[in-house]
C-alpha positions as CSV (number, residue, x, y, z in Angstrom):
1,M,50.7,28.0,14.9
2,L,47.8,29.5,13.0
3,C,46.9,26.3,11.3
4,A,46.3,24.5,14.6
5,A,44.4,27.5,16.1
6,L,42.1,28.1,13.0
7,L,41.6,24.6,11.6
8,G,42.4,22.1,14.4
9,C,44.8,20.4,12.1
10,E,47.5,19.9,14.8
11,A,47.2,16.1,14.6
12,K,47.9,16.2,10.8
13,N,51.2,16.4,9.0
14,P,51.4,19.1,6.4
15,A,51.3,16.5,3.5
16,Q,48.3,15.0,5.0
17,F,46.5,18.3,5.6
18,N,47.4,19.5,2.0
19,A,46.0,16.2,0.6
20,E,42.8,16.6,2.5
21,V,42.3,20.3,1.3
22,A,42.8,19.2,-2.3
23,L,40.2,16.4,-1.8
24,Q,37.9,18.9,-0.3
25,S,38.4,21.1,-3.3
26,R,37.7,18.2,-5.7
27,I,34.5,17.4,-3.8
28,A,33.4,21.1,-4.2
29,Q,34.2,20.8,-7.9
30,I,32.0,17.7,-8.2
31,A,29.1,19.2,-6.4
32,A,29.4,22.4,-8.6
33,Q,29.3,20.1,-11.7
34,A,26.3,18.2,-10.5
35,N,24.5,21.4,-9.5
36,G,25.2,22.9,-13.0
37,A,23.6,19.8,-14.7
38,A,20.6,19.6,-12.3
39,P,18.0,19.0,-12.7
40,A,18.7,16.0,-14.9
41,A,17.1,12.5,-15.5
42,V,19.4,9.8,-14.1
43,D,16.9,7.1,-15.3
44,P,13.2,7.1,-15.9
45,D,12.6,6.9,-12.2
46,T,15.3,9.2,-10.7
47,R,16.1,12.9,-11.1
48,L,19.5,14.5,-10.0
49,D,18.6,17.6,-8.1
50,G,22.0,18.7,-7.1
51,A,24.7,18.1,-4.6
52,K,26.5,19.7,-1.6
53,A,30.1,19.5,-0.6
54,G,31.1,19.1,3.1
55,P,31.5,19.4,5.9
56,G,34.8,17.8,5.6
57,L,35.3,14.8,3.3
58,R,31.5,14.5,2.6
59,L,29.6,14.7,-0.7
60,T,26.0,14.7,-0.6
61,V,24.1,14.0,-3.7
62,L,20.3,15.0,-3.9
63,Y,17.9,12.9,-5.9
64,T,14.1,12.8,-6.5
65,L,12.3,9.5,-7.0
66,V,9.6,10.6,-9.5
67,N,7.4,7.6,-9.1
68,P,8.5,5.7,-6.1
69,E,5.2,3.9,-5.4
70,A,5.1,2.2,-8.7
71,N,8.5,0.7,-7.8
72,G,7.4,-0.4,-4.4
73,V,9.7,2.2,-2.7
74,S,8.5,4.1,0.4
75,T,10.1,5.2,3.6
76,G,9.2,1.9,5.1
77,T,10.7,-0.2,2.2
78,F,13.6,2.0,1.1
79,E,16.3,0.1,2.9
80,A,15.3,-3.3,1.7
81,V,14.2,-2.3,-1.8
82,L,16.5,0.5,-3.0
83,A,19.6,0.7,-0.6
84,P,21.3,-2.5,-1.6
85,T,21.2,-1.7,-5.2
86,V,22.5,1.9,-4.8
87,K,25.2,0.9,-2.4
88,K,26.5,-1.9,-4.9
89,G,26.2,0.5,-7.9
90,S,28.0,3.4,-5.8
91,C,31.0,0.9,-4.9
92,A,31.3,-0.1,-8.5
93,N,31.2,3.4,-10.1
94,P,35.1,4.1,-10.7
95,D,34.6,7.9,-10.2
96,L,32.8,7.5,-6.7
97,R,35.0,4.6,-5.6
98,S,38.2,6.5,-6.1
99,L,36.7,9.2,-3.6
100,I,35.4,6.7,-1.2
101,D,38.8,5.0,-1.2
102,Q,40.3,8.3,-0.2
103,G,38.0,8.6,2.8
104,V,35.1,10.5,1.2
105,V,31.7,9.7,2.6
106,V,29.2,9.9,-0.2
107,V,25.7,10.6,1.1
108,L,22.7,9.9,-1.3
109,E,19.5,11.5,-0.3
110,Y,16.3,10.5,-2.1
111,R,13.0,12.5,-1.8
112,D,9.7,12.2,-3.3
113,L,8.0,14.7,-5.7
114,R,6.7,16.6,-2.8
115,G,10.1,17.0,-1.2
116,A,9.6,14.6,1.5
117,L,12.6,12.5,2.5
118,I,12.2,8.9,1.5
119,G,15.7,7.7,2.6
120,T,19.4,8.5,3.0
121,I,22.2,6.1,2.0
122,N,25.8,6.6,3.3
123,V,28.6,5.0,1.2
124,D,32.0,4.9,2.7
125,R,35.0,2.6,2.9
126,G,33.1,0.1,5.2
127,T,30.3,-0.1,2.7
128,C,32.8,-0.8,-0.2
129,G,35.4,-2.9,1.6
130,A,38.3,-0.8,2.5
131,K,41.3,-0.6,0.1
């Protein structure tokens, strides 16, 4: 069986495999759309820099916080200051939520203007309350 040898899909039935491939394709489309729009101001403090699809059911969205210090955000305060709001907003966003409910992990990476990582947030079914 070529599928099992190349993709390790022996544990999945064909319908499940096809659904996952379709979802991966959708993730790639979303990443391409984000990359086509980037860079773009999300709000006065946040810039969308792009997105990456994969591996698997993962969508990584890349942001820059243009003035993190003014809002009290640093690598030390990121989890307490920004993460709860971002998680709540991601779970409430109907477009993201539909992906999350299908098993996609949405990874949100935040960097400063120098490109240094401030923090990363993973949003998944557990974050949003599984459906």
